N, C-alpha and C positions, 0 to 999 in steps of 0.2 A: 754350852751342853755339848753330843758327843759328836764325833764323824767319823765318815766310814770310808774305806777308802777298797779297791778292789787292783790286786796285783796282777795282771797277766793271770787270768782268770779263764778257764773252757770247760766246754762241758759239752757233753754228746749223749745223747737218750741214743736204746738199742743196740749199742756199742758193737760190731763187731758179727752184725746179724746184716739182714735184706732192708730192713728196718730202719736201718742207722739214718740218724738227723743228728746232724751238727747244730748246735742252737749258737752256742757261744765259741768265741775261738780268743784268747792272747788279749783277753777285756780286761785295761787300764781307765778308771774312774774314780772322782774325787763325791764326795756329799760329802756339800761343807756343812759347819757346824752354824747350828742359826737361819740355814736358807731353806726356801723351796724351789726344790728342785723339780722339774720334768724332765719325762723321759720321752722320746717318741720317737717310731718307729716304722714304718708298714704291719701288717699282717705275718705273722710269723719270723717277723727280724731278731728274737728271741729278747723284747721287753720281760718277759716274766716274767722269762728262763732267769734273768738278773734279776729283778725285786725280792724272786727266792732264795737266793744267794743272802741280801744284807739279814736276813736274820734268820738262816742255818737250814729252811725250810730244806733247800738240795744246797748239799754239798759242792764244792767244785772236783771236777776231774784233775786242774793242775792248776797254779796256783795260788794268792790266799785272798780272805778278804781279812780286813782287820780294821775292828773297832776299837777306835783311841787310841793306833798305834799293837794291837794286841791281835793276833791270830784267833779267830774263832772258835774256831776247829784245834785250840790248841790242848783241848782237852773236850775232848764231846762227853763226855758227864758234866758238861756245865752248863750244855747249850740252850737248857731251859732258861738259865739266866738269861740269854744271849736276847729271846724272847721275848721274854721281860722286857728289855732294853730297844726294842724294836722291833716295833707293832705292827705287824702288817694284817693290810684290811685286803682281802682279795674279791678279783670280776664279781660282781652281782654277789655280796657281801646277804643280802637278804636272804638268799637263797639259804645259806649257815644258820640260822636264828631256828631253836629249837625250844626253848625252854615255854615254859608255861605263861610267863608273861614277859614282857617288854624288862622291865625291873630286876627278875632273877636272870635275864641272858644278859643283862648289862652287869652284872653282879660276877659273873661265872669266872671270869679272868681274876681278879679279885681276890678271890675265894682260893684259886688257886695258888695265889701267891700266901697266902696264910693268914691272913687280916684277919683283926676282928670286925664285928658286927659293925660296931658304929664308924669303925675307917671305913668298909662297905660300901653304906648308907651313904656315905657322905661322898665317896669320889663314884656312885651310882646317880648321886645329883651331880655334881659336879661335870662328868662326863657327859649328862642328859641335855643339861644348858649346855656347853661349847660343840654339841654336835645338833642343837636345835631338836629336840625332842620335845616335846611337851609333858611336863611334869603328869598329864591327867591319862597321857597314854600307860604310864606306867604301869600299872595292873591291871591294862588290860593285855588280851593274847595276842602275839602279832602275824596273825590271819585276819584281825579288826581292823589292822593299817595299809595303807596305800603304798604302794612300791617307793616311792620316796621318803613316806616315816621310815618303812621298813630301813631304809637304807641309812637313814641316821640315826636309829637304834643300835643298825650292827656297827657300825663307825662309833658310835658314846660305849661300846664294849670292847673298843680295842684302847680308847682315849682311858676308861676306866683304870686303867694298867698305868699309865701315866708315863706314854715311852717315851725312850728321849730320844728318839728317832721313830718317825709316824711314818707309813710307805703301805700306796694305797693306787691299788692296780684298779683304772679307769673308774674314780668312784661317780662321776658323773655321768656312765653310760645306759643310755636309755632314758633318760632323765629330759623332760619339759626347759623351757628355758628357766622358766622360772626357778623349778627345782634346781637346775647345774648350778643359780648364780648362788642361793642357799649354800646348797654344800659349798662350793667353792670359796666363798667368802666366811664359811666358820670355818673350813679349815685355816684361812690367814688367818682370824682372828686367832684361833688357837695357838699359830706359832709364837705374832706377837706377844700371849700371853704367859704362854710358859718358854716362851725361848728356845723351843722344843723341833729339830731338824723335821719337816716336810718332805716329802718322794711320789710327786704322781703323775702315775701313766698315763699319756689322752694321744686320742686321735686328734682334738679340737687345736689344731693352732693358736686360735682366740682366745682359749680357757691359758694356754702356754703363755701366750704373753704379755697377757694382763694379770695373771696370778704367781708367776715365776722369774725369780730370780737368777737362776741356772738353768741351761739346757745338755743334757744330753743326747745325741742322735746315732739312735743304731740301725745299724745297716745289713742285713744276711749275718749275724752274729758277731759282728766288730761294731767298735765304736768308733764313726767317721768324721765326727766333732765335737767339740764341749765345751763349756764356757760361759761368759754372761750372754743373756739371752738375746741384748744388740749384735752379738758379735756373730750368734749363731745365724741370728735369720738374715742378715750381711750378706749371708752364703748362701742367696737363693739359688744358682745356678746348681750347686751343690745339693740340697736339699729337694728338688727335682727330680737332680738325675738316678734321685732313689729312692721315686713316689711319691715326697713329701708334697708342701708349701709354708709357703707364706702367711700372714693372716692376712684375711681379703681386705682388709684397712689399709694394707699396704701396697694391696696391689691399685688399689682409687689412687693411693697418691702417688703414686707410680706416674700410674697413667695421668693425672694431673701433672706430672713433670713433664711428658713426653709431649703432653701439648701446650708447652711453652708457658706454664704458670709456674712461678715459684715457690715451691711449696717443700719442707724436709721430706724427705724419700724415706729416712729412717724411723717411720712411725707405724708402732705395731698395736697402736689404743684405741680405739675410737673416741674417748680422752682427747688423748696429743692431736687424734687428729684435729680435730673442731675449736683447738686452741690455735693448730698451727694455721687454719681457714680462717678463723677471726683478726689474726691477723692480717691479715691481706684487705681485710673489707675498711 
């Protein structure tokens, strides 16, 4: 599938005004093909601006965004083609549902791609299944669904375009633990089935540790760490210095080690911690 690289990307809001805000400064990062990449950072660090660069929703003031080695802004008239290949799910996407039925909402993107009715229907059903949208919901109004159901329907609308890269800004924000798990496991299943790259912005270190392969850390508009999740979460002092933390289960394992119990402190999920503790029994 596809890979995205950002090369020395910068962006400033309201430049040369009293409200100037530098969002990104000389950002270089790679979204690897077929990987689930997590982007973490404190509020206002530049995460949302960064992901809006990935599909051309926001154009960098300097630097380049490369999709499979080609600058996505090389021909601005073709930026819509990039948006079909790189699907972006904004934060709280359920508020962006607008059609009379869930079926029509999911079909909106494929219709804009010029597909025939049979292919559109095929994609609607496929995307609904991937996103955990019950087919019985398809002919209901979005207003008849719960918040979590609407979230899944909105994600299905992007999946229906079969993007090579799926980008989600806080996809599980505001959901209860069961809803979070359903969304995140659905995204993993989508990656495993399609081979698509997935990018997830989240404040949850636990979600990042459990579901992601790679992590990019943003602070004050700059990338301060990136790599495999094990490499990034091992830099606990760096993460804490920018207002972030490591997963809670990792803290538990470190406390055990500090109290003389011989456990691996490089553990980032509950499942791995359970396995470590079983070794001691």
